[in-house]
C-alpha positions in Angstrom: -18.9 12.7 -8.4 -15.6 13.4 -10.2 -15.1 12.1 -13.8 -12.7 9.1 -14.2 -9.4 10.3 -15.3 -8.4 10.0 -19.1 -6.4 7.0 -19.8 -3.4 7.6 -22.2 -2.3 4.0 -22.3 -2.2 0.8 -20.4 0.4 -1.9 -19.8 0.2 -5.5 -18.4 0.2 -4.1 -14.8 -0.3 -0.3 -15.1 -2.5 2.4 -16.2 -1.2 5.8 -17.2 -3.7 8.7 -17.2 -3.8 12.5 -17.4 -3.0 14.1 -14.1 -5.8 16.2 -12.5 -6.0 18.4 -9.4 -7.0 15.2 -7.5 -3.3 13.9 -8.0 -1.7 16.9 -6.2 -0.7 14.8 -3.3 1.1 12.3 -5.4 3.2 15.0 -7.1 3.9 16.7 -3.7 5.2 13.2 -2.5 7.3 12.6 -5.5 8.7 16.1 -5.9 9.6 16.6 -2.2 11.3 13.1 -1.9 15.1 13.4 -1.9 15.4 9.8 -2.9 13.3 10.7 -6.1 14.7 14.1 -6.7 18.4 14.0 -5.9 19.5 12.7 -9.3 17.6 15.3 -11.3 19.5 18.1 -9.3 17.0 18.7 -6.4 18.4 17.0 -3.3 16.0 18.9 -1.0 13.0 18.6 -3.4 11.4 21.1 -5.8 10.1 23.2 -2.9 6.7 23.6 -4.4 3.7 24.2 -2.2 0.5 22.4 -2.5 -1.3 25.3 -4.0 1.6 25.9 -6.5 1.2 22.1 -7.7 -2.6 22.4 -7.8 -2.0 25.6 -9.9 0.3 23.7 -12.4 -2.2 20.8 -12.6 -5.1 23.3 -13.4 -3.0 24.9 -16.3 -2.6 21.8 -18.3 -4.5 21.1 -21.5 -6.0 17.9 -23.0 -3.1 16.6 -24.8 -0.9 14.0 -23.2 2.3 15.8 -24.5 3.9 18.1 -22.0 1.2 17.0 -19.6 1.7 15.5 -16.2 0.9 11.9 -16.4 0.1 9.5 -13.5 1.3 5.9 -13.3 -1.3 3.8 -11.3 -1.6 0.1 -10.6 -4.2 -1.5 -12.9 -5.6 -3.7 -10.0 -6.2 -1.2 -7.5 -5.9 2.3 -9.1 -3.3 3.2 -6.6 -1.0 5.9 -8.0 2.8 4.9 -7.9 4.5 7.6 -9.7 4.5 9.8 -12.8 5.7 10.0 -16.3 6.2 12.5 -19.1 6.5 12.6 -22.8 7.2 15.4 -25.4 6.2 15.3 -29.0 9.3 15.2 -31.4 11.3 18.3 -31.9 12.6 19.4 -35.3 15.1 16.7 -35.4 12.4 14.1 -34.8 13.4 13.3 -31.3 10.8 13.1 -28.5 11.6 13.1 -24.6 10.5 10.9 -21.8 10.8 10.8 -18.1 9.7 8.4 -15.4 9.6 8.9 -11.7 8.2 6.3 -9.2 7.6 6.6 -5.5 10.5 4.6 -3.8 8.0 2.1 -2.1 7.6 0.8 -5.7 11.0 0.6 -7.0 12.6 -2.8 -7.7 9.4 -4.2 -9.5 10.3 -3.3 -13.0 7.4 -0.9 -13.2 9.8 1.8 -14.6 10.8 -0.6 -17.6 7.0 -1.2 -18.2 6.1 2.5 -18.2 9.0 3.3 -20.4 7.9 0.5 -23.0 4.3 2.0 -23.0 5.7 5.5 -23.6 7.8 4.3 -26.5 4.9 2.4 -27.9 2.7 5.4 -27.7 5.2 7.9 -29.2 6.1 5.6 -32.1 2.4 4.9 -32.8 1.0 8.5 -32.3 3.8 10.7 -33.7 6.4 10.9 -36.4 9.4 10.8 -34.2 12.4 8.8 -35.3 13.9 8.4 -31.7 12.9 8.9 -28.2 15.4 10.4 -25.8 16.0 10.2 -22.0 18.8 11.7 -19.9 19.6 9.8 -16.7 22.1 11.1 -14.2 25.3 9.3 -14.8 25.2 8.0 -11.1 21.5 6.8 -11.4 22.1 3.1 -12.1 18.5 2.2 -11.9 17.5 4.7 -14.6 20.4 3.8 -16.9 19.5 0.0 -16.6 15.8 1.0 -17.4 16.9 2.8 -20.6 19.1 -0.2 -21.6 16.3 -2.7 -20.8 14.2 -1.1 -23.6 17.0 -1.0 -26.2 18.2 2.6 -25.6 21.7 3.2 -26.7 24.0 5.8 -25.3 24.2 8.9 -27.7 26.4 11.1 -25.6 26.9 13.0 -22.3 26.1 16.3 -21.1 25.8 18.5 -18.0 23.4 21.1 -16.8 23.6 23.6 -13.9 20.4 23.3 -11.9 19.3 26.4 -9.7 18.0 25.4 -6.4 14.4 26.6 -5.3 15.7 27.7 -1.9 18.3 30.0 -3.3 21.3 27.7 -2.3 24.1 27.3 -4.8 23.2 25.7 -8.1 24.1 22.1 -8.5 25.9 20.7 -11.6 24.2 17.5 -12.9 26.0 15.3 -15.4 23.8 13.0 -17.6 23.9 10.5 -20.3 21.8 11.0 -23.4 20.1 7.7 -24.2 18.1 7.1 -27.3 15.7 4.4 -28.6 15.5 4.6 -32.4 12.2 3.9 -34.1 13.5 1.5 -36.7 15.5 -0.6 -34.3 12.5 -0.6 -31.9 10.0 -1.7 -34.7 12.5 -4.3 -35.8 12.9 -5.7 -32.3 9.0 -5.7 -31.9 8.6 -7.6 -35.2 11.2 -10.1 -34.0 9.5 -10.7 -30.7 6.2 -11.1 -32.5 7.6 -13.7 -34.9 9.2 -15.6 -32.0 5.9 -15.4 -29.9 
């Protein structure tokens, strides 16, 4: 019998837990899906084998930071995607990422996960801001950032080498940040209104 996964946080409809080797199929499905990976610069997927994914999952520690995290439905436990968070850097900025299977798009699950990540980071670290970098063409991700109060802090671009050796792809992205003081003020205001 396998142990239950370690829950990092829960939202109204979702559980986020540390990924284990048992989640390899989920990551294979996400990372090989062009609909999921095109905006991050991998239109043909990451090109990782099942064994490579298992190896990556086996090398993770116990911390939720820099750890692959699984997003699952609270009611059924069905995995629907992944998320990620880093601890704050020297400037006090943490990073997040959310990827969901296309079958679960359009249900505001991304916004729910992002809010959970923000709550976790602001409660468990000394970060002053949480940053995400959606592709400038990824309207859904941009809307998700804005739905949680993120503001555009700039733009940048990155050359993404392709796993199959084909030419690298230039990805242009926005830098969105949620600032802790603004987030906490908004949370207090919601609580006062509630």
